[in-house]
C-alpha positions as semicolon CSV with decimal commas, in nm:
position;residue;x (nm);y (nm);z (nm)
1;M;3,843;-2,334;4,022
2;T;4,054;-2,032;4,111
3;I;3,955;-1,719;4,293
4;G;3,972;-1,535;3,960
5;D;3,720;-1,780;3,811
6;I;3,489;-1,735;4,109
7;A;3,517;-1,356;4,082
8;T;3,440;-1,373;3,708
9;L;3,136;-1,591;3,779
10;I;3,010;-1,352;4,047
11;I;3,056;-1,054;3,814
12;A;2,874;-1,237;3,533
13;L;2,583;-1,322;3,765
14;A;2,569;-0,968;3,902
15;T;2,574;-0,825;3,549
16;T;2,295;-1,061;3,438
17;G;2,088;-0,969;3,743
18;S;2,145;-0,600;3,677
19;L;2,044;-0,634;3,313
20;I;1,723;-0,816;3,411
21;Y;1,642;-0,547;3,669
22;I;1,714;-0,263;3,425
23;S;1,506;-0,431;3,154
24;R;1,215;-0,463;3,394
25;Q;1,246;-0,099;3,501
26;V;1,255;0,015;3,137
27;N;0,937;-0,185;3,063
28;V;0,760;-0,037;3,366
29;A;0,867;0,314;3,263
30;R;0,750;0,248;2,906
31;Q;0,409;0,131;3,029
32;Q;0,374;0,432;3,256
33;A;0,468;0,668;2,973
34;K;0,215;0,500;2,744
35;G;-0,054;0,540;3,009
36;Q;0,028;0,908;3,049
37;F;0,033;0,951;2,674
38;L;-0,310;0,788;2,634
39;L;-0,452;1,015;2,904
40;A;-0,308;1,319;2,723
41;L;-0,468;1,193;2,402
42;D;-0,801;1,161;2,584
43;A;-0,766;1,524;2,688
44;Q;-0,728;1,624;2,322
45;F;-1,044;1,434;2,230
46;E;-1,231;1,578;2,529
47;K;-1,222;1,919;2,359
48;F;-1,446;1,773;2,090
49;N;-1,692;1,576;2,304
50;S;-1,970;1,818;2,214
51;I;-1,944;1,760;1,838
52;T;-1,882;1,387;1,892
53;G;-2,202;1,370;2,095
54;R;-2,395;1,536;1,816
55;L;-2,247;1,303;1,555
56;V;-2,332;0,996;1,760
57;N;-2,673;1,097;1,895
58;E;-2,837;1,327;1,639
59;Q;-2,972;1,129;1,346
60;G;-2,921;1,328;1,025
61;F;-2,698;1,588;1,193
62;T;-2,583;1,846;0,937
63;P;-2,288;2,056;1,053
64;D;-2,292;2,428;0,988
65;G;-2,088;2,735;1,079
66;K;-1,878;2,679;1,390
67;D;-1,952;2,305;1,387
68;W;-1,701;2,275;1,105
69;Y;-1,422;2,419;1,320
70;E;-1,483;2,146;1,577
71;I;-1,502;1,878;1,307
72;W;-1,174;1,992;1,152
73;G;-1,019;1,997;1,501
74;L;-1,138;1,643;1,568
75;M;-1,007;1,528;1,232
76;S;-0,674;1,697;1,304
77;V;-0,633;1,491;1,621
78;F;-0,683;1,181;1,409
79;E;-0,420;1,306;1,165
80;R;-0,168;1,324;1,446
81;I;-0,270;0,977;1,558
82;N;-0,202;0,851;1,206
83;I;0,152;0,984;1,226
84;M;0,195;0,807;1,561
85;T;0,066;0,478;1,420
86;E;0,299;0,505;1,121
87;D;0,590;0,568;1,361
88;K;0,479;0,263;1,566
89;I;0,411;0,475;1,874
90;L;0,046;0,365;1,880
91;D;-0,109;0,038;1,771
92;I;-0,398;0,063;1,522
93;G;-0,604;-0,187;1,724
94;L;-0,571;0,028;2,035
95;V;-0,667;0,342;1,845
96;D;-0,973;0,165;1,707
97;R;-1,070;0,028;2,047
98;L;-1,043;0,364;2,223
99;H;-1,145;0,614;1,956
100;G;-1,271;0,422;1,654
101;F;-1,631;0,518;1,727
102;R;-1,540;0,884;1,674
103;L;-1,376;0,809;1,341
104;R;-1,667;0,591;1,226
105;S;-1,912;0,865;1,329
106;L;-1,729;1,117;1,112
107;I;-1,731;0,884;0,812
108;A;-2,097;0,788;0,871
109;N;-2,211;1,151;0,853
110;D;-2,314;1,220;0,493
111;T;-2,229;1,591;0,497
112;I;-1,883;1,537;0,645
113;Y;-1,819;1,242;0,417
114;Q;-1,910;1,444;0,106
115;R;-1,691;1,733;0,219
116;L;-1,405;1,494;0,288
117;G;-1,451;1,337;-0,055
118;A;-1,427;1,681;-0,213
119;T;-1,120;1,788;-0,014
120;G;-0,926;1,464;0,025
121;S;-0,589;1,613;-0,059
122;E;-0,617;1,835;0,249
123;W;-0,676;1,535;0,476
124;Q;-0,423;1,277;0,361
125;D;-0,322;1,160;0,709
126;F;-0,685;1,139;0,818
127;I;-0,770;0,928;0,515
128;D;-0,464;0,707;0,573
129;L;-0,586;0,640;0,927
130;C;-0,936;0,564;0,795
131;Y;-0,784;0,307;0,560
132;A;-0,578;0,153;0,841
133;I;-0,885;0,123;1,065
134;A;-1,092;-0,015;0,774
135;N;-0,823;-0,277;0,703
136;F;-0,810;-0,369;1,072
137;R;-1,189;-0,398;1,094
138;E;-1,207;-0,594;0,769
139;Q;-0,996;-0,867;0,930
140;K;-1,262;-0,907;1,199
141;A;-1,527;-0,969;0,931
142;D;-1,802;-0,798;1,131
143;P;-2,096;-0,726;0,896
144;R;-2,172;-0,406;1,089
145;D;-1,848;-0,257;0,950
146;K;-1,939;-0,308;0,585
147;T;-2,070;0,044;0,521
148;F;-1,775;0,206;0,698
149;I;-1,525;-0,002;0,498
150;E;-1,702;0,069;0,168
151;R;-1,710;0,444;0,236
152;V;-1,343;0,453;0,330
153;R;-1,246;0,264;0,014
154;K;-1,408;0,543;-0,192
155;L;-1,205;0,820;-0,029
156;N;-0,937;0,970;-0,248
157;K;-0,640;1,161;-0,109
158;S;-0,579;1,345;-0,433
159;S;-0,917;1,513;-0,468
160;A;-0,943;1,883;-0,396
161;K;-1,256;2,028;-0,554
162;N;-1,302;2,314;-0,311
163;D;-1,144;2,494;-0,017
164;P;-1,178;2,282;0,299
165;F;-1,174;2,594;0,517
166;R;-1,455;2,774;0,336
167;F;-1,781;2,743;0,526
């Protein structure tokens, strides 16, 4: 073995070590960015905690007036999440785990569900996310999800019977 061979071997080992180190650093940076991103997403949802609380806790809650602005805002956050899931930035399972209860609460509310059914073409990304969550939950075969899945399956993205911004 010549000095040139030894030098080549040392360079190859150093390069391999460097690549492993860089790969590890990239993964750490990616995880940190994801954590920051999820916290920023939580901040977006925090703006709508009031309406979410009403949807979850008030049996038979019927939105009126300014409630609709908050509902549309909450649905808009989900539309952006749909785009991020389609672009593989977010995993649908993670979205369901962290914020699925908000989505299911929207779909469970009869007034919101009827309005969404009448204005589906205005909420295509929201409906796409509902379908993705329904498909994900269907794989779990939890009987508690049956109503949610059935409601989602009835949503139509091409319906537009009235103006979604008319209150």
